[in-house]
C-alpha positions in Angstrom: 155.9 -99.8 15.0 158.9 -97.8 16.0 162.3 -99.4 16.9 161.7 -98.3 20.5 158.6 -100.4 20.6 160.4 -103.5 19.4 163.6 -103.4 21.5 162.6 -103.1 25.2 165.9 -103.2 27.0 169.4 -104.6 26.9 170.2 -107.8 28.7 173.2 -107.2 30.9 174.1 -110.6 32.4 177.5 -112.1 32.7 176.9 -114.4 29.7 175.6 -111.5 27.6 178.6 -109.4 28.4 181.0 -112.1 27.2 179.7 -111.6 23.7 180.6 -107.9 23.5 184.2 -108.7 22.2 182.8 -110.7 19.3 180.1 -108.1 18.6 177.2 -110.2 19.9 174.6 -108.2 21.9 171.5 -109.5 23.7 168.2 -107.5 24.0 164.8 -108.2 25.5 162.3 -107.7 22.7 158.6 -107.6 22.0 157.1 -111.1 22.0 155.4 -110.6 18.7 158.4 -109.2 16.9 160.1 -111.4 14.2 163.8 -111.5 13.2 163.4 -109.1 10.3 161.7 -106.4 12.5 164.4 -106.9 15.2 167.2 -106.5 12.6 165.7 -103.3 11.2 165.1 -101.9 14.7 168.7 -102.5 15.8 170.1 -101.0 12.6 168.0 -97.8 13.0 168.6 -97.3 16.7 172.3 -97.8 16.8 173.4 -97.2 13.2 175.2 -100.6 12.8 175.1 -103.5 10.2 173.5 -106.7 11.5 174.7 -110.0 10.3 172.3 -112.3 12.1 169.5 -112.4 14.7 168.8 -115.4 16.9 165.7 -115.4 19.1 164.7 -117.3 22.3 161.2 -117.5 23.7 161.2 -117.8 27.5 158.0 -119.0 29.1 156.9 -117.7 32.4 157.9 -119.5 35.5 155.5 -120.9 38.1 155.9 -118.9 41.3 154.2 -119.5 44.6 153.4 -117.1 47.5 151.9 -119.1 50.3 149.0 -121.2 48.8 148.6 -118.8 45.9 150.4 -119.6 42.6 150.8 -117.8 39.3 153.2 -117.3 36.4 155.7 -114.6 35.8 155.4 -112.9 32.4 156.7 -114.7 29.3 159.5 -112.9 27.5 161.6 -113.0 24.3 165.3 -112.4 23.9 167.2 -111.6 20.7 170.9 -112.3 20.3 172.2 -109.9 17.6 175.5 -110.5 15.8 177.0 -107.6 13.9 179.1 -107.8 10.8 182.9 -107.6 11.0 183.0 -104.3 9.1 180.4 -102.8 11.4 181.3 -100.5 14.3 180.5 -101.8 17.8 177.5 -100.4 19.7 178.7 -97.4 21.7 176.1 -97.9 24.5 177.9 -101.1 25.5 181.5 -99.7 25.2 181.7 -98.6 28.8 180.7 -102.1 30.1 183.7 -104.0 28.6 
């Protein structure tokens, strides 16, 4: 599994951008990926040193359209904290 398969996209919400100053970045990741796989993928993709990885599983929400109902897809987010001696991720530098 390549790092591009594990890390799907960055999460660019207001709460996620508040963590950029303290080197905390949020990514949407593959649902079956574990913390070790996420850590290795971030280190390979961005060339940084990861201190910790916290994950959150988000179940799908019930949505209705008329009398039909269904669920949105379930997702998984990873909050990655970098070490103090690591450089920040350049992709997010323009967003600060």
